[in-house]
Each structure stands twice: as C-alpha cells, then as structure tokens.
N, CA and C atoms of all chains as a GROMACS GRO file, in nm:
protein
  627
    1MET      N    1  19.633  17.333   9.622
    1MET     CA    2  19.553  17.212   9.630
    1MET      C    3  19.423  17.208   9.704
    2SER      N    4  19.337  17.162   9.594
    2SER     CA    5  19.199  17.229   9.674
    2SER      C    6  19.120  17.138   9.785
    3ALA      N    7  19.064  17.187   9.893
    3ALA     CA    8  19.009  17.125   9.990
    3ALA      C    9  18.914  17.018   9.955
    4LEU      N   10  18.932  16.891  10.023
    4LEU     CA   11  18.816  16.849  10.017
    4LEU      C   12  18.702  16.888  10.123
    5VAL      N   13  18.594  16.909  10.044
    5VAL     CA   14  18.497  16.974  10.096
    5VAL      C   15  18.386  16.859  10.146
    6ILE      N   16  18.348  16.870  10.316
    6ILE     CA   17  18.230  16.801  10.354
    6ILE      C   18  18.129  16.896  10.358
    7PRO      N   19  18.015  16.851  10.343
    7PRO     CA   20  17.922  16.919  10.402
    7PRO      C   21  17.882  16.880  10.514
    8GLY      N   22  17.823  16.986  10.626
    8GLY     CA   23  17.816  16.961  10.762
    8GLY      C   24  17.711  16.858  10.822
    9SER      N   25  17.596  16.821  10.719
    9SER     CA   26  17.507  16.702  10.740
    9SER      C   27  17.585  16.589  10.731
   10ILE      N   28  17.717  16.539  10.614
   10ILE     CA   29  17.738  16.437  10.616
   10ILE      C   30  17.896  16.421  10.699
   11TYR      N   31  17.918  16.530  10.739
   11TYR     CA   32  18.021  16.526  10.903
   11TYR      C   33  17.963  16.471  11.001
   12ARG      N   34  17.800  16.511  11.024
   12ARG     CA   35  17.760  16.456  11.142
   12ARG      C   36  17.697  16.350  11.110
   13GLU      N   37  17.679  16.260  11.026
   13GLU     CA   38  17.673  16.121  10.972
   13GLU      C   39  17.789  16.047  11.043
   14LEU      N   40  17.928  16.130  11.015
   14LEU     CA   41  18.037  16.072  11.025
   14LEU      C   42  18.047  16.042  11.173
   15LEU      N   43  18.000  16.161  11.245
   15LEU     CA   44  18.048  16.152  11.399
   15LEU      C   45  17.939  16.098  11.475
   16ASP      N   46  17.814  16.056  11.392
   16ASP     CA   47  17.706  15.995  11.501
   16ASP      C   48  17.754  15.830  11.452
   17GLN      N   49  17.811  15.791  11.369
   17GLN     CA   50  17.854  15.671  11.333
   17GLN      C   51  17.946  15.616  11.414
   18ALA      N   52  18.057  15.726  11.413
   18ALA     CA   53  18.174  15.680  11.480
   18ALA      C   54  18.151  15.694  11.652
   19ARG      N   55  18.041  15.748  11.696
   19ARG     CA   56  18.024  15.731  11.828
   19ARG      C   57  17.931  15.607  11.882
   20LYS      N   58  17.844  15.590  11.783
   20LYS     CA   59  17.759  15.487  11.810
   20LYS      C   60  17.848  15.348  11.813
   21GLN      N   61  17.931  15.337  11.724
   21GLN     CA   62  18.012  15.238  11.722
   21GLN      C   63  18.162  15.184  11.793
   22ALA      N   64  18.158  15.326  11.856
   22ALA     CA   65  18.286  15.341  11.975
   22ALA      C   66  18.255  15.224  12.072
   23PRO      N   67  18.361  15.158  12.151
   23PRO     CA   68  18.489  15.144  12.079
   23PRO      C   69  18.543  15.054  11.972
   24ILE      N   70  18.438  15.035  11.889
   24ILE     CA   71  18.470  14.968  11.747
   24ILE      C   72  18.540  15.068  11.674
   25GLU      N   73  18.614  15.068  11.572
   25GLU     CA   74  18.642  15.122  11.468
   25GLU      C   75  18.515  15.150  11.380
   26ALA      N   76  18.473  15.276  11.328
   26ALA     CA   77  18.382  15.261  11.230
   26ALA      C   78  18.437  15.295  11.092
   27CYS      N   79  18.398  15.252  10.977
   27CYS     CA   80  18.444  15.311  10.861
   27CYS      C   81  18.341  15.313  10.729
   28GLY      N   82  18.362  15.369  10.656
   28GLY     CA   83  18.288  15.419  10.518
   28GLY      C   84  18.379  15.441  10.415
   29ILE      N   85  18.282  15.503  10.310
   29ILE     CA   86  18.331  15.538  10.170
   29ILE      C   87  18.249  15.678  10.165
   30LEU      N   88  18.337  15.781  10.109
   30LEU     CA   89  18.317  15.918  10.106
   30LEU      C   90  18.303  15.933   9.950
   31GLY      N   91  18.135  15.973   9.886
   31GLY     CA   92  18.178  15.985   9.759
   31GLY      C   93  18.152  16.107   9.694
   32GLY      N   94  18.180  16.160   9.558
   32GLY     CA   95  18.102  16.274   9.536
   32GLY      C   96  18.174  16.318   9.374
   33GLN      N   97  18.187  16.432   9.355
   33GLN     CA   98  18.234  16.488   9.217
   33GLN      C   99  18.350  16.568   9.266
   34GLY      N  100  18.455  16.592   9.170
   34GLY     CA  101  18.525  16.688   9.202
   34GLY      C  102  18.623  16.671   9.358
   35ASP      N  103  18.585  16.792   9.411
   35ASP     CA  104  18.648  16.766   9.549
   35ASP      C  105  18.559  16.772   9.656
   36ARG      N  106  18.417  16.777   9.602
   36ARG     CA  107  18.291  16.765   9.695
   36ARG      C  108  18.241  16.646   9.725
   37VAL      N  109  18.222  16.614   9.887
   37VAL     CA  110  18.167  16.499   9.903
   37VAL      C  111  18.026  16.507   9.916
   38GLU      N  112  17.960  16.427   9.811
   38GLU     CA  113  17.792  16.400   9.825
   38GLU      C  114  17.740  16.331   9.901
   39VAL      N  115  17.771  16.217   9.957
   39VAL     CA  116  17.743  16.098  10.001
   39VAL      C  117  17.839  16.027  10.079
   40PHE      N  118  17.769  16.003  10.203
   40PHE     CA  119  17.867  15.908  10.299
   40PHE      C  120  17.774  15.739  10.283
   41HIS      N  121  17.886  15.664  10.285
   41HIS     CA  122  17.835  15.519  10.257
   41HIS      C  123  17.904  15.439  10.392
   42PRO      N  124  17.800  15.409  10.509
   42PRO     CA  125  17.854  15.364  10.617
   42PRO      C  126  17.922  15.193  10.562
   43MET      N  127  18.032  15.160  10.617
   43MET     CA  128  18.054  15.032  10.578
   43MET      C  129  18.070  14.924  10.699
   44THR      N  130  18.040  14.805  10.691
   44THR     CA  131  18.054  14.705  10.791
   44THR      C  132  18.229  14.697  10.785
   45ASN      N  133  18.248  14.694  10.909
   45ASN     CA  134  18.402  14.657  10.988
   45ASN      C  135  18.408  14.530  10.967
   46THR      N  136  18.409  14.440  10.900
   46THR     CA  137  18.443  14.310  10.933
   46THR      C  138  18.523  14.228  11.058
   47ASP      N  139  18.620  14.314  11.084
   47ASP     CA  140  18.700  14.289  11.182
   47ASP      C  141  18.649  14.298  11.319
   48HIS      N  142  18.523  14.377  11.315
   48HIS     CA  143  18.478  14.429  11.428
   48HIS      C  144  18.578  14.455  11.555
   49SER      N  145  18.668  14.513  11.560
   49SER     CA  146  18.802  14.526  11.634
   49SER      C  147  18.782  14.713  11.658
   50ALA      N  148  18.862  14.731  11.808
   50ALA     CA  149  18.874  14.858  11.844
   50ALA      C  150  19.022  14.918  11.778
   51ASP      N  151  19.078  14.844  11.703
   51ASP     CA  152  19.218  14.874  11.685
   51ASP      C  153  19.233  14.844  11.514
   52HIS      N  154  19.142  14.800  11.414
   52HIS     CA  155  19.175  14.762  11.297
   52HIS      C  156  19.012  14.749  11.252
   53PHE      N  157  19.024  14.786  11.124
   53PHE     CA  158  18.902  14.785  11.039
   53PHE      C  159  18.932  14.717  10.880
   54LEU      N  160  18.848  14.632  10.843
   54LEU     CA  161  18.834  14.593  10.688
   54LEU      C  162  18.699  14.600  10.619
   55MET      N  163  18.677  14.649  10.523
   55MET     CA  164  18.550  14.671  10.454
   55MET      C  165  18.516  14.522  10.405
   56GLU      N  166  18.384  14.484  10.394
   56GLU     CA  167  18.323  14.378  10.322
   56GLU      C  168  18.330  14.412  10.151
   57PRO      N  169  18.437  14.342  10.087
   57PRO     CA  170  18.436  14.374   9.949
   57PRO      C  171  18.311  14.359   9.897
   58ALA      N  172  18.199  14.281   9.928
   58ALA     CA  173  18.078  14.286   9.848
   58ALA      C  174  17.995  14.400   9.858
   59GLU      N  175  18.035  14.463   9.972
   59GLU     CA  176  17.969  14.596   9.993
   59GLU      C  177  18.048  14.699   9.940
   60GLN      N  178  18.198  14.685   9.941
   60GLN     CA  179  18.249  14.785   9.832
   60GLN      C  180  18.219  14.751   9.716
   61PHE      N  181  18.179  14.639   9.627
   61PHE     CA  182  18.120  14.650   9.526
   61PHE      C  183  18.032  14.732   9.505
   62LYS      N  184  17.924  14.727   9.583
   62LYS     CA  185  17.784  14.745   9.562
   62LYS      C  186  17.800  14.905   9.542
   63VAL      N  187  17.890  14.975   9.650
   63VAL     CA  188  17.884  15.098   9.645
   63VAL      C  189  17.991  15.170   9.526
   64VAL      N  190  18.063  15.120   9.501
   64VAL     CA  191  18.176  15.161   9.421
   64VAL      C  192  18.033  15.165   9.256
   65ARG      N  193  17.963  15.043   9.244
   65ARG     CA  194  17.895  15.059   9.102
   65ARG      C  195  17.809  15.198   9.158
   66SER      N  196  17.739  15.203   9.261
   66SER     CA  197  17.629  15.296   9.296
   66SER      C  198  17.679  15.429   9.262
   67LEU      N  199  17.809  15.467   9.293
   67LEU     CA  200  17.850  15.587   9.282
   67LEU      C  201  17.864  15.574   9.117
   68ARG      N  202  17.940  15.530   9.060
   68ARG     CA  203  17.962  15.520   8.928
   68ARG      C  204  17.851  15.548   8.860
   69ALA      N  205  17.715  15.488   8.902
   69ALA     CA  206  17.576  15.512   8.811
   69ALA      C  207  17.533  15.638   8.844
   70ALA      N  208  17.573  15.674   8.962
   70ALA     CA  209  17.555  15.852   9.000
   70ALA      C  210  17.632  15.927   8.946
   71GLY      N  211  17.744  15.897   8.856
   71GLY     CA  212  17.822  15.988   8.803
   71GLY      C  213  17.916  16.058   8.903
   72GLN      N  214  17.930  15.957   9.018
   72GLN     CA  215  18.036  15.994   9.117
   72GLN      C  216  18.154  15.899   9.122
   73ARG      N  217  18.244  15.934   9.224
   73ARG     CA  218  18.347  15.839   9.233
   73ARG      C  219  18.374  15.826   9.379
   74VAL      N  220  18.482  15.749   9.440
   74VAL     CA  221  18.524  15.741   9.569
   74VAL      C  222  18.613  15.858   9.595
   75LEU      N  223  18.590  15.934   9.685
   75LEU     CA  224  18.660  16.066   9.699
   75LEU      C  225  18.771  16.030   9.810
   76ALA      N  226  18.718  15.925   9.942
   76ALA     CA  227  18.798  15.913  10.020
   76ALA      C  228  18.735  15.741  10.104
   77ILE      N  229  18.834  15.701  10.186
   77ILE     CA  230  18.791  15.597  10.275
   77ILE      C  231  18.838  15.652  10.383
   78HIS      N  232  18.713  15.635  10.454
   78HIS     CA  233  18.715  15.672  10.575
   78HIS      C  234  18.700  15.567  10.706
   79HIS      N  235  18.757  15.621  10.805
   79HIS     CA  236  18.746  15.542  10.943
   79HIS      C  237  18.782  15.619  11.053
   80SER      N  238  18.723  15.573  11.189
   80SER     CA  239  18.739  15.646  11.287
   80SER      C  240  18.882  15.590  11.350
   81HIS      N  241  18.922  15.662  11.447
   81HIS     CA  242  19.022  15.622  11.559
   81HIS      C  243  18.942  15.662  11.694
   82PRO      N  244  18.873  15.533  11.765
   82PRO     CA  245  18.801  15.570  11.886
   82PRO      C  246  18.897  15.632  12.008
   83ALA      N  247  19.014  15.589  12.013
   83ALA     CA  248  19.044  15.648  12.128
   83ALA      C  249  19.229  15.703  12.102
   84SER      N  250  19.257  15.739  11.963
   84SER     CA  251  19.385  15.767  11.935
   84SER      C  252  19.377  15.882  11.827
   85PRO      N  253  19.484  15.935  11.822
   85PRO     CA  254  19.482  16.079  11.733
   85PRO      C  255  19.439  16.053  11.577
   86SER      N  256  19.387  16.176  11.495
   86SER     CA  257  19.380  16.163  11.383
   86SER      C  258  19.477  16.175  11.279
   87ARG      N  259  19.542  16.041  11.288
   87ARG     CA  260  19.677  16.029  11.196
   87ARG      C  261  19.688  15.887  11.144
   88PRO      N  262  19.762  15.885  11.019
   88PRO     CA  263  19.764  15.729  10.968
   88PRO      C  264  19.843  15.673  11.084
   89SER      N  265  19.804  15.522  11.111
   89SER     CA  266  19.884  15.437  11.183
   89SER      C  267  19.969  15.371  11.078
   90VAL      N  268  20.058  15.260  11.110
   90VAL     CA  269  20.146  15.209  11.039
   90VAL      C  270  20.054  15.131  10.950
   91GLU      N  271  19.932  15.061  11.030
   91GLU     CA  272  19.859  14.954  10.956
   91GLU      C  273  19.792  15.033  10.833
   92ASP      N  274  19.734  15.183  10.864
   92ASP     CA  275  19.675  15.262  10.752
   92ASP      C  276  19.754  15.284  10.673
   93ILE      N  277  19.891  15.318  10.664
   93ILE     CA  278  19.944  15.328  10.589
   93ILE      C  279  19.996  15.207  10.477
   94ARG      N  280  20.017  15.087  10.549
   94ARG     CA  281  20.041  14.965  10.486
   94ARG      C  282  19.889  14.918  10.393
   95LEU      N  283  19.778  14.956  10.454
   95LEU     CA  284  19.656  14.934  10.364
   95LEU      C  285  19.612  15.059  10.278
   96ALA      N  286  19.675  15.116  10.252
   96ALA     CA  287  19.638  15.246  10.150
   96ALA      C  288  19.681  15.198  10.025
   97LEU      N  289  19.609  15.128   9.977
   97LEU     CA  290  19.629  15.070   9.849
   97LEU      C  291  19.553  15.153   9.719
   98THR      N  292  19.459  15.196   9.736
   98THR     CA  293  19.344  15.248   9.658
   98THR      C  294  19.410  15.359   9.604
   99PRO      N  295  19.429  15.364   9.480
   99PRO     CA  296  19.503  15.471   9.386
   99PRO      C  297  19.378  15.613   9.404
  100ASP      N  298  19.479  15.735   9.402
  100ASP     CA  299  19.362  15.848   9.360
  100ASP      C  300  19.203  15.868   9.470
  101VAL      N  301  19.265  15.826   9.570
  101VAL     CA  302  19.180  15.855   9.703
  101VAL      C  303  19.250  15.939   9.798
  102LEU      N  304  19.162  15.994   9.874
  102LEU     CA  305  19.242  16.025  10.007
  102LEU      C  306  19.167  15.966  10.140
  103TYR      N  307  19.224  15.961  10.236
  103TYR     CA  308  19.179  15.863  10.357
  103TYR      C  309  19.152  15.977  10.475
  104THR      N  310  19.046  15.932  10.538
  104THR     CA  311  18.975  16.057  10.614
  104THR      C  312  18.982  15.970  10.765
  105ILE      N  313  19.052  16.031  10.860
  105ILE     CA  314  19.032  15.995  10.966
  105ILE      C  315  18.968  16.056  11.086
  106LEU      N  316  18.837  16.027  11.162
  106LEU     CA  317  18.788  16.106  11.262
  106LEU      C  318  18.847  16.065  11.397
  107SER      N  319  18.883  16.154  11.486
  107SER     CA  320  18.939  16.085  11.587
  107SER      C  321  18.848  16.121  11.707
  108LEU      N  322  18.824  16.038  11.780
  108LEU     CA  323  18.714  16.059  11.933
  108LEU      C  324  18.808  16.063  12.044
  109GLN      N  325  18.941  16.106  12.024
  109GLN     CA  326  19.026  16.076  12.127
  109GLN      C  327  18.992  16.173  12.256
  110GLY      N  328  18.954  16.272  12.203
  110GLY     CA  329  18.907  16.356  12.292
  110GLY      C  330  18.707  16.362  12.263
  111PRO      N  331  18.657  16.291  12.366
  111PRO     CA  332  18.514  16.287  12.322
  111PRO      C  333  18.454  16.410  12.284
  112ALA      N  334  18.494  16.490  12.368
  112ALA     CA  335  18.410  16.656  12.324
  112ALA      C  336  18.461  16.738  12.214
  113ASN      N  337  18.579  16.684  12.200
  113ASN     CA  338  18.682  16.731  12.067
  113ASN      C  339  18.686  16.666  11.936
  114PRO      N  340  18.578  16.627  11.861
  114PRO     CA  341  18.631  16.488  11.752
  114PRO      C  342  18.726  16.558  11.651
  115VAL      N  343  18.814  16.512  11.595
  115VAL     CA  344  18.888  16.573  11.496
  115VAL      C  345  18.866  16.482  11.374
  116LEU      N  346  18.896  16.575  11.273
  116LEU     CA  347  18.836  16.510  11.154
  116LEU      C  348  18.971  16.533  11.060
  117LYS      N  349  19.026  16.470  11.001
  117LYS     CA  350  19.166  16.536  10.892
  117LYS      C  351  19.149  16.413  10.766
  118ALA      N  352  19.215  16.477  10.688
  118ALA     CA  353  19.197  16.411  10.562
  118ALA      C  354  19.383  16.398  10.506
  119PHE      N  355  19.409  16.246  10.452
  119PHE     CA  356  19.519  16.256  10.396
  119PHE      C  357  19.534  16.169  10.270
  120ALA      N  358  19.644  16.217  10.211
  120ALA     CA  359  19.695  16.185  10.062
  120ALA      C  360  19.806  16.043  10.118
  121ILE      N  361  19.790  15.919  10.105
  121ILE     CA  362  19.907  15.829  10.100
  121ILE      C  363  19.925  15.750   9.981
  122CYS      N  364  20.078  15.784   9.955
  122CYS     CA  365  20.112  15.749   9.822
  122CYS      C  366  20.248  15.669   9.858
  123GLU      N  367  20.248  15.569   9.833
  123GLU     CA  368  20.410  15.481   9.837
  123GLU      C  369  20.454  15.490   9.957
  124GLY      N  370  20.336  15.511  10.048
  124GLY     CA  371  20.395  15.505  10.215
  124GLY      C  372  20.411  15.667  10.265
  125ILE      N  373  20.410  15.750  10.186
  125ILE     CA  374  20.462  15.901  10.231
  125ILE      C  375  20.290  15.957  10.265
  126VAL      N  376  20.278  16.013  10.342
  126VAL     CA  377  20.161  16.039  10.422
  126VAL      C  378  20.183  16.212  10.406
  127THR      N  379  20.066  16.271  10.343
  127THR     CA  380  20.062  16.403  10.345
  127THR      C  381  19.916  16.458  10.403
  128GLU      N  382  19.912  16.538  10.496
  128GLU     CA  383  19.779  16.604  10.484
  128GLU      C  384  19.708  16.695  10.404
  129HIS      N  385  19.609  16.648  10.393
  129HIS     CA  386  19.537  16.725  10.263
  129HIS      C  387  19.420  16.875  10.337
  130PRO      N  388  19.428  16.938  10.289
  130PRO     CA  389  19.316  17.053  10.310
  130PRO      C  390  19.159  16.959  10.321
  131LEU      N  391  19.109  17.024  10.417
  131LEU     CA  392  18.962  16.958  10.468
  131LEU      C  393  18.897  17.076  10.500
  132ALA      N  394  18.777  17.101  10.446
  132ALA     CA  395  18.676  17.211  10.481
  132ALA      C  396  18.555  17.133  10.506
  133ILE      N  397  18.498  17.176  10.636
  133ILE     CA  398  18.361  17.140  10.636
  133ILE      C  399  18.239  17.247  10.618
  134ASP      N  400  18.149  17.229  10.556
  134ASP     CA  401  18.078  17.319  10.511
  134ASP      C  402  17.940  17.322  10.619
  135ASP      N  403  17.894  17.432  10.612
  135ASP     CA  404  17.759  17.472  10.693
  135ASP      C  405  17.759  17.368  10.833
  136LEU      N  406  17.830  17.385  10.893
  136LEU     CA  407  17.803  17.299  11.031
  136LEU      C  408  17.756  17.331  11.144
  137MET      N  409  18.842  13.947   7.272
  137MET     CA  410  18.705  13.947   7.338
  137MET      C  411  18.678  14.100   7.398
  138LYS      N  412  18.598  14.110   7.433
  138LYS     CA  413  18.592  14.268   7.516
  138LYS      C  414  18.509  14.216   7.652
  139LEU      N  415  18.587  14.270   7.746
  139LEU     CA  416  18.543  14.260   7.890
  139LEU      C  417  18.482  14.439   7.921
  140ILE      N  418  18.445  14.432   8.036
  140ILE     CA  419  18.382  14.550   8.104
  140ILE      C  420  18.465  14.557   8.248
  141VAL      N  421  18.576  14.628   8.274
  141VAL     CA  422  18.648  14.637   8.370
  141VAL      C  423  18.614  14.766   8.473
  142ASN      N  424  18.592  14.747   8.553
  142ASN     CA  425  18.557  14.883   8.671
  142ASN      C  426  18.492  14.980   8.538
  143GLY      N  427  18.406  14.942   8.493
  143GLY     CA  428  18.293  15.019   8.386
  143GLY      C  429  18.333  15.060   8.260
  144THR      N  430  18.436  15.002   8.225
  144THR     CA  431  18.527  15.058   8.136
  144THR      C  432  18.567  14.933   8.031
  145ASP      N  433  18.525  14.977   7.886
  145ASP     CA  434  18.544  14.851   7.795
  145ASP      C  435  18.663  14.834   7.783
  146VAL      N  436  18.705  14.689   7.795
  146VAL     CA  437  18.842  14.648   7.772
  146VAL      C  438  18.866  14.560   7.684
  147GLN      N  439  18.963  14.541   7.607
  147GLN     CA  440  18.981  14.426   7.500
  147GLN      C  441  19.102  14.354   7.546
  148VAL      N  442  19.073  14.202   7.533
  148VAL     CA  443  19.197  14.114   7.607
  148VAL      C  444  19.165  14.013   7.492
  149SER      N  445  19.290  13.919   7.512
  149SER     CA  446  19.277  13.821   7.442
  149SER      C  447  19.158  13.700   7.472
  150ASP      N  448  19.114  13.652   7.354
  150ASP     CA  449  19.029  13.517   7.418
  150ASP      C  450  19.093  13.445   7.504
  151GLY      N  451  19.028  13.368   7.592
  151GLY     CA  452  19.042  13.244   7.717
  151GLY      C  453  19.084  13.299   7.812
  152ILE      N  454  19.168  13.405   7.841
  152ILE     CA  455  19.214  13.433   7.956
  152ILE      C  456  19.138  13.430   8.081
  153ASN      N  457  19.197  13.395   8.196
  153ASN     CA  458  19.118  13.380   8.313
  153ASN      C  459  19.131  13.502   8.414
  154VAL      N  460  19.093  13.472   8.496
  154VAL     CA  461  19.072  13.610   8.591
  154VAL      C  462  19.242  13.646   8.649
  155GLY      N  463  19.336  13.535   8.693
  155GLY     CA  464  19.440  13.575   8.705
  155GLY      C  465  19.507  13.638   8.607
  156GLN      N  466  19.508  13.616   8.476
  156GLN     CA  467  19.582  13.639   8.384
  156GLN      C  468  19.530  13.810   8.366
  157LEU      N  469  19.407  13.825   8.390
  157LEU     CA  470  19.351  13.979   8.345
  157LEU      C  471  19.454  14.031   8.455
  158LEU      N  472  19.429  14.007   8.581
  158LEU     CA  473  19.529  14.100   8.716
  158LEU      C  474  19.651  14.115   8.647
  159PHE      N  475  19.721  14.025   8.575
  159PHE     CA  476  19.863  13.997   8.541
  159PHE      C  477  19.879  14.127   8.424
  160LYS      N  478  19.771  14.110   8.323
  160LYS     CA  479  19.765  14.180   8.231
  160LYS      C  480  19.756  14.357   8.266
  161ARG      N  481  19.693  14.360   8.360
  161ARG     CA  482  19.672  14.518   8.417
  161ARG      C  483  19.755  14.547   8.524
  162LYS      N  484  19.870  14.462   8.519
  162LYS     CA  485  19.984  14.514   8.625
  162LYS      C  486  19.925  14.541   8.763
  163VAL      N  487  19.801  14.471   8.782
  163VAL     CA  488  19.788  14.508   8.942
  163VAL      C  489  19.901  14.435   9.048
  164ARG      N  490  19.970  14.548   9.074
  164ARG     CA  491  20.088  14.556   9.169
  164ARG      C  492  20.054  14.475   9.276
  165LEU      N  493  19.966  14.436   9.345
  165LEU     CA  494  19.949  14.352   9.487
  165LEU      C  495  19.823  14.279   9.432
  166PRO      N  496  19.852  14.161   9.353
  166PRO     CA  497  19.722  14.108   9.334
  166PRO      C  498  19.641  13.990   9.469
  167ASP      N  499  19.736  14.002   9.559
  167ASP     CA  500  19.684  13.910   9.676
  167ASP      C  501  19.625  14.011   9.769
  168MET      N  502  19.616  14.141   9.735
  168MET     CA  503  19.531  14.225   9.828
  168MET      C  504  19.376  14.299   9.748
  169VAL      N  505  19.409  14.219   9.648
  169VAL     CA  506  19.266  14.263   9.526
  169VAL      C  507  19.150  14.204   9.581
  170SER      N  508  19.019  14.244   9.552
  170SER     CA  509  18.882  14.167   9.524
  170SER      C  510  18.846  14.167   9.417
  171VAL      N  511  18.802  14.056   9.361
  171VAL     CA  512  18.746  14.054   9.207
  171VAL      C  513  18.606  14.014   9.239
  172GLU      N  514  18.524  14.082   9.150
  172GLU     CA  515  18.372  14.056   9.153
  172GLU      C  516  18.358  14.033   9.010
  173LEU      N  517  18.295  13.922   8.984
  173LEU     CA  518  18.272  13.885   8.794
  173LEU      C  519  18.112  13.883   8.810
  174ASN      N  520  18.048  13.933   8.715
  174ASN     CA  521  17.902  13.947   8.689
  174ASN      C  522  17.846  13.981   8.831
  175GLU      N  523  17.904  14.053   8.895
  175GLU     CA  524  17.824  14.074   9.054
  175GLU      C  525  17.826  13.990   9.163
  176THR      N  526  17.930  13.864   9.115
  176THR     CA  527  17.935  13.771   9.232
  176THR      C  528  18.092  13.799   9.270
  177VAL      N  529  18.131  13.768   9.412
  177VAL     CA  530  18.256  13.791   9.439
  177VAL      C  531  18.340  13.677   9.437
  178LEU      N  532  18.440  13.654   9.407
  178LEU     CA  533  18.536  13.544   9.377
  178LEU      C  534  18.625  13.517   9.511
  179GLN      N  535  18.653  13.390   9.534
  179GLN     CA  536  18.751  13.377   9.630
  179GLN      C  537  18.876  13.361   9.539
  180ARG      N  538  18.981  13.416   9.604
  180ARG     CA  539  19.100  13.384   9.559
  180ARG      C  540  19.141  13.293   9.493
  181ALA      N  541  19.155  13.198   9.563
  181ALA     CA  542  19.164  13.034   9.461
  181ALA      C  543  19.104  13.040   9.358
  182GLU      N  544  18.996  13.103   9.322
  182GLU     CA  545  18.924  13.104   9.206
  182GLU      C  546  18.997  13.182   9.081
  183PHE      N  547  19.102  13.264   9.120
  183PHE     CA  548  19.100  13.374   9.024
  183PHE      C  549  19.190  13.283   8.888
  184GLU      N  550  19.277  13.167   8.909
  184GLU     CA  551  19.333  13.124   8.810
  184GLU      C  552  19.261  13.015   8.741
  185THR      N  553  19.128  12.999   8.818
  185THR     CA  554  19.047  12.881   8.739
  185THR      C  555  18.924  12.948   8.695
  186THR      N  556  18.917  13.081   8.677
  186THR     CA  557  18.792  13.101   8.644
  186THR      C  558  18.806  13.170   8.497
  187PRO      N  559  18.780  13.136   8.388
  187PRO     CA  560  18.776  13.170   8.244
  187PRO      C  561  18.695  13.327   8.270
  188LEU      N  562  18.750  13.403   8.150
  188LEU     CA  563  18.650  13.513   8.117
  188LEU      C  564  18.584  13.503   7.974
  189HIS      N  565  18.481  13.573   7.971
  189HIS     CA  566  18.405  13.544   7.863
  189HIS      C  567  18.361  13.680   7.794
  190GLU      N  568  18.338  13.680   7.694
  190GLU     CA  569  18.303  13.803   7.619
  190GLU      C  570  18.155  13.859   7.706
  191GLY      N  571  18.218  14.012   7.732
  191GLY     CA  572  18.070  14.106   7.773
  191GLY      C  573  18.061  14.055   7.932
  192ASP      N  574  18.178  13.999   7.969
  192ASP     CA  575  18.180  13.952   8.133
  192ASP      C  576  18.213  14.104   8.192
  193ARG      N  577  18.122  14.129   8.330
  193ARG     CA  578  18.162  14.254   8.404
  193ARG      C  579  18.240  14.221   8.504
  194VAL      N  580  18.348  14.293   8.493
  194VAL     CA  581  18.473  14.255   8.612
  194VAL      C  582  18.481  14.372   8.693
  195GLU      N  583  18.487  14.364   8.818
  195GLU     CA  584  18.507  14.478   8.885
  195GLU      C  585  18.634  14.458   8.986
  196LEU      N  586  18.745  14.539   8.998
  196LEU     CA  587  18.881  14.511   9.073
  196LEU      C  588  18.855  14.617   9.177
  197LEU      N  589  18.896  14.572   9.287
  197LEU     CA  590  18.892  14.660   9.387
  197LEU      C  591  19.016  14.622   9.494
  198TYR      N  592  19.085  14.709   9.542
  198TYR     CA  593  19.189  14.675   9.661
  198TYR      C  594  19.134  14.682   9.804
  199PHE      N  595  19.182  14.578   9.841
  199PHE     CA  596  19.132  14.594  10.012
  199PHE      C  597  19.147  14.739  10.074
  200MET      N  598  19.005  14.738  10.127
  200MET     CA  599  19.013  14.883  10.217
  200MET      C  600  19.018  14.866  10.371
  201GLY      N  601  19.127  14.907  10.404
  201GLY     CA  602  19.150  14.857  10.539
  201GLY      C  603  19.219  14.930  10.642
  202GLY      N  604  19.288  14.916  10.764
  202GLY     CA  605  19.362  15.007  10.827
  202GLY      C  606  19.317  14.973  10.976
  203GLY      N  607  19.369  15.052  11.062
  203GLY     CA  608  19.335  15.078  11.210
  203GLY      C  609  19.414  15.160  11.275
  204CYS      N  610  19.403  15.188  11.386
  204CYS     CA  611  19.491  15.257  11.491
  204CYS      C  612  19.578  15.181  11.512
  205GLY      N  613  19.577  15.048  11.505
  205GLY     CA  614  19.683  14.976  11.615
  205GLY      C  615  19.749  15.034  11.720
  206THR      N  616  19.875  14.964  11.762
  206THR     CA  617  19.900  15.031  11.904
  206THR      C  618  20.035  15.105  11.856
  207HIS      N  619  20.093  15.129  11.706
  207HIS     CA  620  20.184  15.200  11.634
  207HIS      C  621  20.164  15.312  11.572
  208ALA      N  622  20.075  15.396  11.600
  208ALA     CA  623  20.055  15.541  11.525
  208ALA      C  624  20.181  15.606  11.504
  209VAL      N  625  20.184  15.666  11.367
  209VAL     CA  626  20.306  15.738  11.352
  209VAL      C  627  20.294  15.869  11.354
   0.00000   0.00000   0.00000
C-alpha cells in the first residue's frame, strides 16, 4: 500500500488553517495525482462548530471541477479535531460516503504536537493508511 | 440523449429527471447527495421535478462532513 504523500508546504497550510480556526473544526480537500497531494483547497465549515463540519456543496463542486480541469482528483477529505485525537469519530464514519478517497484528520489535542493521520473508511470499516510528509 | 455526468459522457433515456438519474446510477444514499446542474446547485425538492436535456452537465457529490463529536472510536 503506497503512502499518501503530502508536501511539507501543504502540511503547514493544514496546520495554519487548523490553528487559525480552532476551536472550530477546519476542513478542506486535498487534491493531486496518484498518491501525491499537489494542492489543498480550504473549505468553509458551514456548521461553524467545534465538534462537527459540513462542507458547502457549491464550494465542493467548484473544487472538483477545478481538480478535474488540472488532471487531478480528490485524494483526501480533510478536517481537524481541535481537541480530540486523530482518529475517526462515529460521525466521521457515518459521513464517509465518498468512494475512493482517504480521510485525513489533523489533531491539535496536544497543541505543540499536532498529529496528522490518514484513514481509509469503507462500509464503516476504518483502516489507517500510511502517510508521509515530504520536505518538512 | 447524452449528458455529461461528473465529467464523463453518459447516455440516458430522453426526458428523465434528476431523481431518475440518481436511481439509474444506483446512487446508494440519494438523500446524502448534492446535485449541480449546469453549475447551479439544486435543492433536494427539485430532484424529481427537474428534467434533464441533451448536453446537460451534471455533477453528483456526496456530502462531505463529519466531526469529532463526543464519541470518538
């Protein structure tokens, strides 16, 4: 199983977004080709909630069209857990509906030690997926 | 007639509506899907009443959501 590769610059974008939006959950879409993330699209959390996120459909469509035009696809649906571990919650699993994508969760539970993990979630079964951060 | 669904050409019966397209594509959870028709997001109540026409561009996406909640597993 190939690791999802996230460039250090994009990892820092994820971290900046999560820290700026905490205690609200931050969310976005990681796009790219193969296993390599090439772009991060931060998305609006329409729930503006500390324990829930929902992306704005109009933004989703715009991002997916943009990725397709660039020869890319959605590699991972990303969100932050401002104060809980980097593992999918019951709600994350219930709403893991999009096929053939990974789910990344950035935990700020330990503010000085953020933890980013990737998961495959299929039919309610969660499997941690290898993740590598390039050029940190 | 031909539609472009999620960027791919698809042949469907003439006169079908959005709800019928979801059924035809065996969308498992149609209540959890957002639909965009020619770059306009549809309301769910419009699915069964919005006819599709030759060349329409349709995007179908599942909701993207979740959250830490109170019951992390």
